[in-house]
LUMPAVO-275434 format. One record per residue: residue in one letter; x, y, z of N, C-alpha, C in turn. Coordinates in steps of 0.1 Angstrom, whole numbers. Example, Ala and Ser with C-alpha at 12.3 -4.5 7.8 and 13.67 -1.06 7.14 Angstrom:
BEGIN
(voro "A"; (132; -57; 78); (123; -45; 78); (132; -33; 78));
(voro "S"; (128; -22; 71); (137; -11; 71); (129; 0; 79));
//
This chain:
BEGIN
(voro "M"; (-274; -134; -735); (-264; -144; -739); (-264; -145; -754));
(voro "K"; (-276; -146; -761); (-276; -147; -775); (-269; -135; -782));
(voro "R"; (-270; -123; -775); (-264; -111; -781); (-249; -112; -781));
(voro "V"; (-244; -118; -770); (-229; -120; -769); (-224; -129; -781));
(voro "I"; (-232; -140; -783); (-228; -150; -793); (-228; -143; -807));
(voro "W"; (-238; -135; -810); (-238; -129; -823); (-226; -119; -825));
(voro "I"; (-222; -112; -814); (-211; -103; -815); (-198; -110; -818));
(voro "V"; (-196; -122; -812); (-184; -130; -815); (-184; -135; -829));
(voro "V"; (-196; -139; -834); (-197; -144; -848); (-193; -132; -858));
(voro "L"; (-199; -120; -855); (-196; -109; -864); (-181; -105; -864));
(voro "L"; (-175; -107; -853); (-161; -104; -852); (-152; -114; -859));
(voro "L"; (-156; -127; -859); (-148; -138; -866); (-150; -138; -881));
(voro "V"; (-161; -135; -886); (-164; -136; -901); (-154; -128; -909));
(voro "P"; (-152; -115; -906); (-142; -108; -914); (-128; -115; -914));
(voro "S"; (-124; -120; -902); (-111; -126; -901); (-110; -138; -910));
(voro "L"; (-121; -146; -910); (-121; -159; -918); (-120; -155; -933));
(voro "V"; (-127; -145; -937); (-128; -141; -951); (-114; -136; -956));
(voro "L"; (-107; -128; -947); (-94; -123; -950); (-84; -135; -951));
(voro "A"; (-85; -145; -942); (-76; -156; -943); (-78; -164; -955));
(voro "A"; (-90; -165; -960); (-93; -173; -972); (-88; -166; -984));
(voro "C"; (-88; -153; -984); (-83; -145; -996); (-68; -143; -996));
(voro "A"; (-61; -146; -985); (-47; -144; -984); (-39; -154; -993));
(voro "P"; (-28; -149; -999); (-21; -158; -1008); (-14; -169; -999));
(voro "A"; (-13; -181; -1005); (-8; -193; -998); (7; -190; -996));
(voro "V"; (12; -194; -984); (27; -192; -982); (34; -205; -986));
(voro "P"; (43; -204; -996); (50; -216; -1000); (58; -223; -989));
(voro "V"; (57; -236; -989); (65; -244; -980); (78; -248; -986));
(voro "E"; (89; -243; -980); (102; -246; -985); (106; -260; -982));
(voro "E"; (113; -266; -992); (119; -280; -991); (131; -279; -981));
(voro "P"; (133; -289; -974); (145; -289; -965); (158; -287; -973));
(voro "A"; (167; -280; -968); (179; -277; -975); (187; -289; -978));
(voro "V"; (187; -299; -969); (194; -311; -971); (185; -323; -969));
(voro "T"; (184; -332; -978); (176; -344; -976); (185; -356; -972));
(voro "P"; (180; -364; -963); (189; -375; -959); (191; -385; -970));
(voro "E"; (203; -390; -971); (207; -399; -982); (202; -413; -979));
(voro "E"; (197; -420; -989); (193; -434; -987); (206; -442; -987));
(voro "P"; (205; -454; -980); (217; -463; -980); (220; -467; -995));
(voro "A"; (233; -467; -998); (237; -470; -1012); (233; -484; -1015));
(voro "A"; (227; -486; -1027); (224; -500; -1031); (237; -507; -1034));
(voro "P"; (237; -520; -1031); (250; -528; -1034); (252; -528; -1049));
(voro "A"; (265; -529; -1053); (268; -530; -1067); (263; -544; -1072));
(voro "V"; (259; -544; -1085); (254; -557; -1090); (264; -568; -1090));
(voro "D"; (277; -564; -1090); (287; -575; -1090); (293; -577; -1076));
(voro "E"; (286; -572; -1065); (291; -575; -1052); (289; -589; -1048));
(voro "E"; (300; -595; -1043); (300; -610; -1041); (305; -613; -1027));
(voro "Y"; (299; -623; -1021); (304; -629; -1008); (307; -644; -1010));
(voro "I"; (318; -648; -1005); (322; -662; -1008); (324; -670; -995));
(voro "Y"; (318; -682; -994); (320; -691; -983); (331; -701; -986));
(voro "V"; (341; -701; -978); (352; -711; -980); (351; -722; -969));
(voro "S"; (350; -734; -974); (348; -745; -964); (356; -757; -969));
(voro "C"; (354; -768; -962); (359; -781; -966); (349; -792; -962));
(voro "M"; (351; -804; -966); (341; -815; -963); (328; -812; -969));
(voro "G"; (328; -805; -980); (315; -801; -987); (307; -813; -992));
(voro "N"; (313; -825; -992); (306; -837; -996); (297; -842; -985));
(voro "L"; (298; -837; -972); (290; -842; -961); (276; -835; -963));
(voro "E"; (266; -843; -959); (252; -838; -960); (250; -826; -951));
(voro "F"; (258; -825; -940); (256; -814; -930); (258; -801; -937));
(voro "F"; (267; -800; -947); (270; -787; -954); (259; -784; -964));
(voro "N"; (250; -793; -967); (239; -789; -977); (231; -777; -972));
(voro "A"; (229; -777; -959); (221; -766; -953); (229; -753; -954));
(voro "H"; (242; -754; -953); (250; -742; -954); (251; -736; -968));
(voro "K"; (251; -745; -977); (251; -741; -991); (238; -735; -994));
(voro "Y"; (227; -741; -989); (214; -735; -991); (213; -721; -984));
(voro "G"; (218; -720; -972); (217; -708; -965); (225; -697; -971));
(voro "M"; (236; -700; -978); (244; -690; -985); (237; -685; -997));
(voro "K"; (231; -694; -1004); (223; -690; -1016); (211; -681; -1012));
(voro "W"; (204; -685; -1001); (193; -678; -996); (197; -664; -992));
(voro "A"; (208; -663; -985); (213; -649; -981); (215; -640; -993));
(voro "G"; (221; -646; -1004); (223; -638; -1016); (209; -633; -1022));
(voro "E"; (200; -642; -1022); (186; -638; -1027); (180; -627; -1019));
(voro "V"; (181; -628; -1006); (174; -619; -996); (181; -605; -997));
(voro "L"; (194; -605; -998); (202; -592; -998); (205; -587; -1012));
(voro "G"; (202; -594; -1022); (204; -590; -1036); (218; -589; -1040));
(voro "V"; (226; -598; -1035); (241; -599; -1038); (244; -613; -1044));
(voro "K"; (256; -614; -1049); (260; -627; -1054); (267; -635; -1043));
(voro "T"; (265; -648; -1043); (272; -656; -1033); (278; -668; -1039));
(voro "D"; (288; -674; -1033); (294; -686; -1038); (299; -695; -1027));
(voro "Y"; (300; -708; -1029); (305; -717; -1019); (317; -725; -1025));
(voro "V"; (329; -724; -1019); (340; -730; -1025); (348; -738; -1015));
(voro "G"; (356; -748; -1019); (365; -755; -1010); (364; -770; -1013));
(voro "P"; (374; -778; -1008); (375; -792; -1011); (363; -800; -1005));
(voro "A"; (360; -811; -1012); (349; -820; -1007); (354; -828; -995));
(voro "E"; (367; -830; -993); (372; -837; -982); (378; -828; -971));
(voro "Y"; (383; -834; -960); (389; -827; -950); (404; -825; -954));
(voro "D"; (407; -815; -962); (420; -813; -967); (424; -798; -965));
(voro "M"; (432; -796; -955); (436; -782; -952); (444; -775; -962));
(voro "A"; (453; -782; -969); (461; -776; -980); (452; -771; -991));
(voro "A"; (442; -780; -995); (432; -776; -1005); (423; -765; -1001));
(voro "M"; (420; -765; -988); (411; -754; -983); (419; -741; -983));
(voro "V"; (431; -740; -979); (439; -728; -980); (440; -723; -994));
(voro "A"; (442; -733; -1003); (443; -729; -1018); (430; -723; -1022));
(voro "A"; (419; -729; -1018); (406; -723; -1022); (404; -709; -1016));
(voro "F"; (409; -707; -1003); (408; -694; -997); (416; -684; -1005));
(voro "D"; (428; -688; -1009); (437; -679; -1017); (429; -675; -1030));
(voro "G"; (423; -685; -1036); (415; -682; -1048); (404; -672; -1046));
(voro "A"; (397; -674; -1034); (386; -664; -1031); (392; -650; -1029));
(voro "I"; (403; -649; -1022); (409; -636; -1020); (412; -629; -1034));
(voro "A"; (417; -637; -1043); (421; -632; -1057); (409; -626; -1064));
(voro "R"; (397; -631; -1060); (385; -626; -1067); (380; -612; -1061));
(voro "N"; (387; -608; -1050); (384; -595; -1044); (369; -594; -1041));
(voro "P"; (364; -603; -1033); (349; -602; -1030); (347; -591; -1019));
(voro "A"; (334; -588; -1017); (330; -579; -1007); (332; -584; -993));
(voro "G"; (333; -597; -992); (335; -604; -979); (336; -619; -980));
(voro "I"; (343; -625; -970); (345; -639; -970); (340; -645; -957));
(voro "V"; (333; -656; -959); (328; -665; -947); (337; -677; -948));
(voro "V"; (343; -681; -936); (352; -692; -936); (349; -702; -925));
(voro "F"; (348; -715; -927); (347; -725; -917); (361; -726; -910));
(voro "A"; (362; -719; -899); (375; -718; -892); (378; -731; -884));
(voro "V"; (381; -741; -891); (382; -755; -885); (396; -757; -879));
(voro "E"; (407; -750; -884); (420; -752; -878); (428; -739; -878));
(voro "P"; (437; -737; -869); (445; -725; -868); (454; -723; -881));
(voro "V"; (456; -733; -889); (464; -731; -901); (457; -721; -910));
(voro "L"; (445; -717; -908); (438; -708; -916); (440; -693; -912));
(voro "E"; (446; -691; -900); (447; -678; -894); (455; -668; -904));
(voro "P"; (467; -673; -909); (475; -664; -918); (467; -659; -930));
(voro "T"; (459; -668; -935); (451; -665; -947); (440; -655; -944));
(voro "I"; (434; -657; -932); (423; -648; -928); (430; -634; -926));
(voro "N"; (441; -633; -920); (448; -620; -918); (452; -614; -932));
(voro "E"; (456; -623; -941); (459; -618; -955); (447; -611; -961));
(voro "A"; (436; -618; -960); (423; -613; -966); (420; -599; -960));
(voro "V"; (420; -598; -947); (417; -586; -940); (427; -575; -944));
(voro "A"; (440; -578; -945); (450; -568; -949); (447; -563; -963));
(voro "A"; (441; -571; -972); (437; -568; -985); (424; -560; -986));
(voro "G"; (418; -557; -974); (406; -549; -974); (393; -558; -975));
(voro "I"; (395; -571; -973); (383; -580; -974); (379; -585; -960));
(voro "P"; (368; -580; -955); (364; -585; -942); (361; -600; -941));
(voro "V"; (364; -606; -930); (362; -621; -929); (353; -624; -917));
(voro "V"; (343; -633; -918); (336; -638; -907); (338; -653; -906));
(voro "T"; (341; -657; -894); (343; -672; -892); (330; -678; -889));
(voro "I"; (328; -691; -892); (315; -698; -891); (318; -712; -886));
(voro "L"; (309; -717; -878); (309; -730; -872); (320; -731; -861));
(voro "G"; (333; -729; -866); (344; -729; -857); (350; -714; -857));
(voro "D"; (357; -711; -846); (362; -697; -846); (377; -697; -844));
(voro "L"; (384; -686; -848); (398; -684; -846); (399; -669; -841));
(voro "P"; (396; -667; -828); (395; -654; -823); (408; -646; -823));
(voro "D"; (419; -653; -824); (432; -646; -824); (436; -641; -838));
(voro "S"; (427; -644; -848); (430; -639; -861); (423; -625; -862));
(voro "D"; (424; -619; -874); (418; -605; -876); (404; -606; -881));
(voro "R"; (398; -617; -879); (384; -619; -884); (375; -608; -878));
(voro "L"; (364; -604; -885); (355; -594; -880); (346; -599; -870));
(voro "A"; (340; -611; -872); (331; -617; -862); (330; -632; -864));
(voro "F"; (324; -638; -854); (321; -653; -855); (306; -655; -854));
(voro "V"; (301; -664; -863); (287; -668; -863); (286; -683; -862));
(voro "G"; (279; -688; -852); (277; -702; -850); (272; -706; -837));
(voro "S"; (272; -719; -834); (267; -724; -821); (277; -722; -810));
(voro "N"; (273; -721; -798); (281; -722; -787); (283; -737; -784));
(voro "Q"; (295; -742; -786); (298; -756; -785); (294; -762; -772));
(voro "F"; (296; -755; -761); (292; -760; -748); (277; -762; -747));
(voro "D"; (270; -752; -753); (255; -753; -752); (250; -765; -759));
(voro "L"; (257; -769; -771); (252; -781; -778); (252; -793; -769));
(voro "G"; (264; -795; -762); (265; -806; -753); (255; -805; -741));
(voro "Y"; (254; -793; -736); (245; -791; -724); (230; -795; -728));
(voro "V"; (226; -790; -739); (212; -793; -743); (210; -808; -745));
(voro "G"; (220; -815; -751); (219; -829; -753); (219; -836; -740));
(voro "G"; (228; -832; -731); (229; -838; -717); (216; -837; -709));
(voro "K"; (210; -825; -709); (198; -823; -702); (187; -832; -707));
(voro "N"; (186; -834; -720); (175; -842; -726); (177; -857; -723));
(voro "I"; (190; -862; -724); (192; -876; -721); (190; -879; -706));
(voro "A"; (194; -870; -698); (192; -871; -683); (178; -872; -680));
(voro "E"; (170; -863; -686); (155; -864; -683); (149; -877; -689));
(voro "A"; (154; -881; -700); (148; -894; -706); (151; -906; -697));
(voro "L"; (162; -905; -690); (166; -916; -680); (160; -914; -667));
(voro "G"; (153; -904; -665); (147; -901; -651); (157; -897; -641));
(voro "G"; (168; -891; -646); (179; -886; -637); (188; -896; -632));
(voro "E"; (188; -909; -636); (196; -919; -631); (201; -928; -642));
(voro "G"; (214; -932; -641); (219; -942; -651); (234; -940; -654));
(voro "Q"; (240; -950; -661); (253; -949; -666); (254; -945; -680));
(voro "I"; (262; -935; -683); (263; -930; -697); (278; -931; -702));
(voro "A"; (279; -934; -715); (292; -934; -721); (292; -923; -732));
(voro "I"; (303; -916; -733); (304; -905; -743); (313; -909; -755));
(voro "L"; (308; -907; -767); (316; -910; -779); (320; -897; -785));
(voro "S"; (333; -895; -786); (337; -881; -791); (350; -883; -799));
(voro "I"; (356; -871; -802); (369; -870; -809); (378; -862; -799));
(voro "P"; (383; -869; -789); (391; -861; -779); (403; -854; -785));
(voro "G"; (406; -842; -779); (417; -834; -784); (414; -824; -794));
(voro "V"; (402; -824; -800); (397; -814; -809); (388; -804; -801));
(voro "K"; (392; -792; -800); (385; -782; -791); (370; -782; -793));
(voro "M"; (365; -782; -805); (351; -782; -807); (343; -793; -800));
(voro "F"; (349; -805; -801); (342; -817; -795); (345; -817; -780));
(voro "D"; (357; -813; -776); (360; -812; -761); (350; -802; -754));
(voro "D"; (347; -791; -761); (337; -782; -755); (323; -788; -754));
(voro "R"; (320; -796; -764); (306; -802; -763); (306; -813; -752));
(voro "E"; (317; -820; -751); (318; -830; -740); (317; -823; -726));
(voro "E"; (323; -811; -725); (322; -803; -713); (308; -799; -710));
(voro "G"; (300; -796; -721); (286; -792; -719); (278; -804; -714));
(voro "F"; (280; -816; -720); (274; -828; -715); (276; -830; -700));
(voro "R"; (289; -830; -697); (292; -832; -683); (286; -822; -673));
(voro "A"; (285; -809; -678); (279; -799; -669); (265; -802; -667));
(voro "A"; (258; -807; -677); (244; -811; -675); (242; -823; -666));
(voro "F"; (251; -832; -667); (250; -844; -658); (253; -841; -644));
(voro "V"; (261; -831; -641); (263; -827; -627); (251; -823; -620));
(voro "E"; (241; -819; -627); (228; -815; -621); (219; -827; -617));
(voro "Y"; (224; -839; -621); (216; -851; -618); (226; -861; -611));
(voro "P"; (226; -861; -598); (235; -869; -590); (234; -884; -593));
(voro "G"; (223; -888; -599); (222; -902; -602); (228; -906; -616));
(voro "I"; (233; -896; -623); (240; -899; -636); (255; -901; -634));
(voro "E"; (260; -911; -640); (274; -914; -639); (280; -916; -653));
(voro "V"; (291; -909; -656); (298; -911; -669); (308; -922; -667));
(voro "V"; (307; -933; -674); (316; -945; -672); (327; -946; -681));
(voro "G"; (327; -937; -692); (339; -938; -701); (337; -929; -713));
(voro "V"; (348; -926; -720); (348; -918; -732); (355; -926; -743));
(voro "G"; (348; -928; -754); (354; -935; -766); (357; -926; -777));
(voro "D"; (369; -929; -784); (373; -921; -795); (369; -927; -808));
(voro "T"; (360; -920; -815); (354; -925; -827); (363; -922; -840));
(voro "K"; (372; -913; -838); (381; -908; -849); (373; -903; -861));
(voro "A"; (360; -898; -858); (351; -893; -868); (348; -903; -879));
(voro "D"; (349; -916; -876); (346; -927; -885); (335; -936; -880));
(voro "T"; (325; -938; -889); (314; -946; -884); (317; -960; -881));
(voro "V"; (325; -967; -889); (329; -981; -886); (336; -981; -872));
(voro "T"; (346; -972; -870); (353; -971; -857); (343; -969; -846));
(voro "A"; (333; -960; -848); (324; -956; -838); (315; -968; -834));
(voro "I"; (311; -976; -843); (303; -989; -840); (312; -998; -832));
(voro "S"; (324; -1000; -836); (333; -1009; -829); (335; -1004; -814));
(voro "V"; (338; -991; -813); (341; -986; -799); (328; -987; -791));
(voro "A"; (316; -984; -796); (304; -985; -789); (301; -1000; -785));
(voro "T"; (303; -1009; -794); (301; -1023; -791); (310; -1028; -779));
(voro "D"; (322; -1023; -780); (332; -1027; -769); (328; -1021; -756));
(voro "M"; (322; -1009; -756); (318; -1003; -743); (306; -1010; -738));
(voro "L"; (297; -1015; -746); (285; -1022; -742); (290; -1035; -735));
(voro "T"; (301; -1041; -740); (306; -1054; -734); (312; -1051; -721));
(voro "R"; (320; -1040; -720); (327; -1037; -707); (318; -1031; -697));
(voro "H"; (307; -1025; -701); (297; -1019; -692); (283; -1025; -694));
(voro "P"; (281; -1037; -689); (268; -1044; -692); (256; -1036; -686));
(voro "D"; (258; -1027; -677); (247; -1020; -671); (246; -1006; -677));
(voro "L"; (252; -1004; -689); (251; -991; -695); (237; -987; -699));
(voro "D"; (233; -975; -696); (220; -970; -699); (219; -961; -711));
(voro "A"; (230; -955; -715); (228; -945; -726); (242; -942; -732));
(voro "F"; (242; -938; -745); (253; -932; -752); (250; -917; -755));
(voro "V"; (260; -909; -755); (258; -895; -761); (270; -894; -771));
(voro "G"; (267; -888; -782); (278; -885; -792); (280; -870; -794));
(voro "T"; (292; -866; -795); (295; -852; -797); (295; -848; -812));
(voro "D"; (292; -858; -821); (290; -855; -835); (280; -866; -840));
(voro "S"; (276; -865; -853); (267; -875; -858); (273; -888; -860));
(voro "T"; (286; -889; -862); (293; -902; -863); (291; -910; -850));
(voro "G"; (294; -904; -839); (292; -910; -826); (278; -915; -824));
(voro "G"; (268; -907; -827); (254; -910; -825); (250; -922; -834));
(voro "I"; (254; -922; -847); (251; -933; -856); (258; -946; -851));
(voro "G"; (270; -945; -847); (278; -956; -843); (271; -963; -831));
(voro "A"; (267; -954; -821); (261; -959; -809); (248; -966; -812));
(voro "A"; (239; -959; -821); (226; -965; -824); (228; -978; -831));
(voro "T"; (237; -979; -840); (240; -992; -848); (244; -1003; -838));
(voro "A"; (253; -1000; -829); (258; -1010; -820); (246; -1015; -811));
(voro "V"; (238; -1005; -807); (226; -1009; -798); (217; -1018; -806));
(voro "E"; (215; -1015; -819); (207; -1023; -828); (212; -1037; -829));
(voro "E"; (225; -1038; -832); (232; -1051; -835); (232; -1060; -822));
(voro "T"; (232; -1054; -810); (233; -1062; -798); (219; -1064; -792));
(voro "G"; (208; -1060; -799); (195; -1062; -795); (191; -1054; -783));
(voro "L"; (196; -1042; -781); (193; -1035; -769); (185; -1022; -772));
(voro "V"; (179; -1021; -783); (170; -1010; -786); (159; -1009; -776));
(voro "G"; (158; -997; -771); (148; -994; -760); (154; -996; -746));
(voro "E"; (165; -1003; -745); (171; -1005; -732); (183; -995; -730));
(voro "V"; (190; -993; -741); (201; -983; -741); (198; -972; -750));
(voro "L"; (196; -960; -744); (192; -948; -752); (205; -942; -758));
(voro "T"; (202; -934; -769); (213; -928; -776); (209; -913; -780));
(voro "V"; (218; -904; -778); (216; -890; -783); (228; -887; -792));
(voro "A"; (225; -881; -804); (235; -878; -813); (236; -863; -814));
(voro "M"; (244; -858; -824); (246; -844; -827); (243; -842; -842));
(voro "D"; (237; -831; -845); (234; -827; -859); (222; -834; -865));
(voro "R"; (217; -829; -876); (204; -833; -882); (206; -840; -895));
(voro "N"; (216; -848; -897); (218; -856; -909); (206; -865; -911));
(voro "S"; (203; -868; -924); (191; -877; -926); (192; -890; -920));
(voro "D"; (204; -896; -920); (205; -910; -914); (202; -909; -899));
(voro "V"; (206; -898; -892); (203; -897; -878); (188; -895; -876));
(voro "L"; (182; -887; -884); (167; -884; -883); (159; -897; -886));
(voro "E"; (163; -904; -896); (156; -917; -899); (157; -927; -888));
(voro "K"; (168; -927; -881); (169; -936; -869); (161; -932; -858));
(voro "I"; (159; -919; -856); (150; -913; -846); (136; -918; -849));
(voro "L"; (132; -916; -861); (118; -920; -865); (116; -935; -864));
(voro "A"; (127; -942; -866); (126; -957; -865); (126; -962; -850));
(voro "G"; (129; -953; -841); (130; -956; -827); (143; -962; -822));
(voro "T"; (153; -961; -831); (166; -967; -826); (176; -956; -821));
(voro "L"; (172; -944; -823); (180; -933; -818); (170; -924; -810));
(voro "T"; (174; -920; -798); (165; -913; -789); (163; -898; -794));
(voro "G"; (173; -892; -797); (172; -878; -801); (186; -873; -806));
(voro "T"; (186; -860; -811); (198; -854; -815); (197; -839; -813));
(voro "V"; (209; -833; -813); (210; -818; -810); (213; -811; -824));
(voro "A"; (204; -802; -827); (206; -795; -841); (211; -781; -839));
(voro "Q"; (221; -778; -847); (226; -765; -848); (217; -757; -858));
(voro "D"; (217; -744; -857); (209; -736; -865); (216; -734; -879));
(voro "D"; (218; -745; -886); (228; -745; -897); (224; -737; -909));
(voro "A"; (212; -737; -913); (208; -729; -925); (209; -714; -923));
(voro "A"; (207; -711; -910); (207; -696; -907); (221; -691; -905));
(voro "M"; (231; -699; -902); (245; -694; -900); (250; -686; -911));
(voro "P"; (250; -691; -924); (256; -684; -935); (248; -671; -937));
(voro "F"; (235; -671; -935); (227; -659; -936); (232; -648; -927));
(voro "W"; (234; -651; -914); (238; -641; -904); (253; -637; -907));
(voro "A"; (261; -646; -912); (274; -643; -916); (275; -632; -927));
(voro "V"; (267; -635; -938); (267; -626; -949); (261; -613; -945));
(voro "L"; (250; -613; -937); (243; -601; -932); (253; -592; -924));
(voro "T"; (261; -599; -915); (271; -591; -908); (281; -584; -917));
(voro "L"; (286; -591; -927); (295; -585; -937); (289; -574; -945));
(voro "Y"; (276; -577; -949); (269; -567; -957); (267; -554; -949));
(voro "H"; (263; -555; -936); (261; -543; -928); (274; -536; -925));
(voro "Y"; (285; -544; -924); (298; -538; -922); (302; -529; -934));
(voro "N"; (298; -534; -946); (301; -527; -958); (292; -515; -961));
(voro "H"; (280; -516; -957); (270; -506; -961); (263; -498; -950));
(voro "N"; (262; -503; -938); (254; -497; -927); (261; -496; -914));
(voro "Q"; (274; -493; -914); (281; -491; -901); (275; -480; -893));
(voro "A"; (273; -482; -880); (269; -471; -871); (280; -461; -870));
(voro "P"; (277; -448; -870); (288; -438; -869); (293; -437; -854));
(voro "L"; (301; -447; -851); (308; -447; -838); (317; -435; -836));
(voro "T"; (323; -432; -848); (332; -420; -849); (328; -413; -861));
(voro "I"; (335; -401; -864); (332; -394; -877); (338; -402; -889));
(voro "D"; (347; -411; -886); (353; -419; -896); (359; -432; -890));
(voro "N"; (350; -442; -890); (353; -454; -883); (366; -461; -888));
(voro "E"; (368; -460; -901); (380; -467; -907); (393; -459; -903));
(voro "A"; (392; -446; -903); (404; -438; -899); (407; -440; -885));
(voro "A"; (396; -441; -877); (398; -442; -862); (401; -457; -858));
(voro "G"; (401; -466; -868); (403; -480; -864); (392; -486; -855));
(voro "A"; (380; -480; -857); (369; -484; -848); (360; -495; -855));
(voro "R"; (356; -505; -848); (347; -515; -853); (334; -514; -846));
(voro "T"; (323; -516; -854); (310; -516; -849); (303; -529; -852));
(voro "G"; (292; -532; -845); (284; -544; -848); (288; -555; -839));
(voro "P"; (283; -567; -841); (285; -578; -833); (299; -584; -836));
(voro "S"; (305; -590; -825); (318; -597; -827); (315; -612; -826));
(voro "V"; (304; -616; -819); (300; -630; -818); (285; -631; -819));
(voro "I"; (281; -640; -828); (266; -642; -829); (264; -657; -827));
(voro "N"; (258; -661; -816); (255; -675; -813); (241; -678; -817));
(voro "T"; (240; -687; -826); (226; -691; -831); (220; -701; -822));
(voro "Y"; (207; -703; -824); (199; -712; -815); (204; -727; -816));
(voro "V"; (201; -734; -805); (203; -748; -804); (190; -754; -802));
(voro "N"; (187; -765; -810); (174; -771; -809); (176; -786; -807));
(voro "Y"; (166; -792; -800); (166; -807; -798); (156; -813; -806));
(voro "I"; (160; -824; -813); (151; -832; -822); (148; -846; -816));
(voro "D"; (135; -849; -816); (131; -863; -812); (120; -868; -821));
(voro "E"; (113; -878; -817); (103; -884; -827); (92; -875; -829));
(voro "T"; (90; -864; -821); (79; -855; -822); (81; -845; -834));
(voro "N"; (93; -842; -837); (95; -832; -847); (105; -835; -858));
(voro "A"; (111; -848; -857); (121; -852; -867); (117; -851; -881));
(voro "E"; (104; -853; -884); (99; -853; -898); (101; -840; -904));
(voro "H"; (99; -829; -897); (100; -816; -902); (114; -813; -907));
(voro "Y"; (124; -817; -899); (138; -815; -902); (142; -824; -914));
(voro "L"; (136; -836; -915); (140; -845; -926); (134; -839; -939));
(voro "E"; (123; -834; -939); (117; -828; -951); (126; -816; -956));
(voro "A"; (131; -808; -946); (139; -797; -949); (152; -802; -956));
(voro "N"; (157; -813; -951); (170; -818; -957); (168; -821; -972));
(voro "E"; (156; -825; -976); (153; -827; -990); (154; -814; -998));
(voro "I"; (149; -803; -992); (149; -790; -999); (164; -786; -1000));
(voro "Y"; (172; -788; -990); (186; -784; -991); (194; -791; -1002));
(voro "M"; (189; -802; -1006); (196; -810; -1017); (194; -804; -1030));
(voro "D"; (183; -796; -1032); (180; -791; -1046); (190; -780; -1050));
//
């Protein structure tokens, strides 16, 4: 056996010596190296066109837009009237188009914006709608909450808080699709609880004073009322204030919509039961990200997507819905302070 091992060693040694002395074979570089994604131009800009910018709700959107620019290394801007003024918003939209940005994010609050969306797209500027959607326009995608889900989450939570039984009044802005969809979500949740009864719907006209008056009247007409739900923050604040003024805190529960500071403060004070929060700061980020990838990182669905008229990527991005109560309201309130900077 030892003799066999030595024979193998003697045979291998010359081969190893020859291999060590042989010249190294050069390794050729690949003929083609993959190209890295093109870096955005330093002057690449994305613009958010909105209205009602004076509302605290939009502070998170302004913050999210700025944050998106910092993360992606592009310029961002937020434009539009401070009030609910469609003529001024269309004018701001026209001004944004004139700047020829890389993309536009628009709060698609009314169909009157559709022609301007189409004009931007025809000029080669992709548009993503946010919060509200206009799917019949030429917009690239929609980013925002599923309005039905907002109501459904609020409805489930108030129904659980009532133990599955009680009379509920809805405060809304009837006739506006966004709020009608939320009301539908509330009602769908209530169907799962046979002991829950909706006794009426009040029109707040998106005005706090009106909401307080409507809620007070409903408390008078329905002395056995157990809870209010609001399809926006105005309805929630109006209901909570009416409950306070009539001395019914703790007896009549209230659920609002959105995470405005006045809503959160009433939750912490115990006069509002809870509220439903949209993923507001994230919406502009995902909107800009969608536009950015459309401009720089389209999947090769065809050899030439533009020539083929082919679109890639998401057409709808629904962000998360969260519920806020006394256990977590402080976290949201502190974030509101950051958004104001």
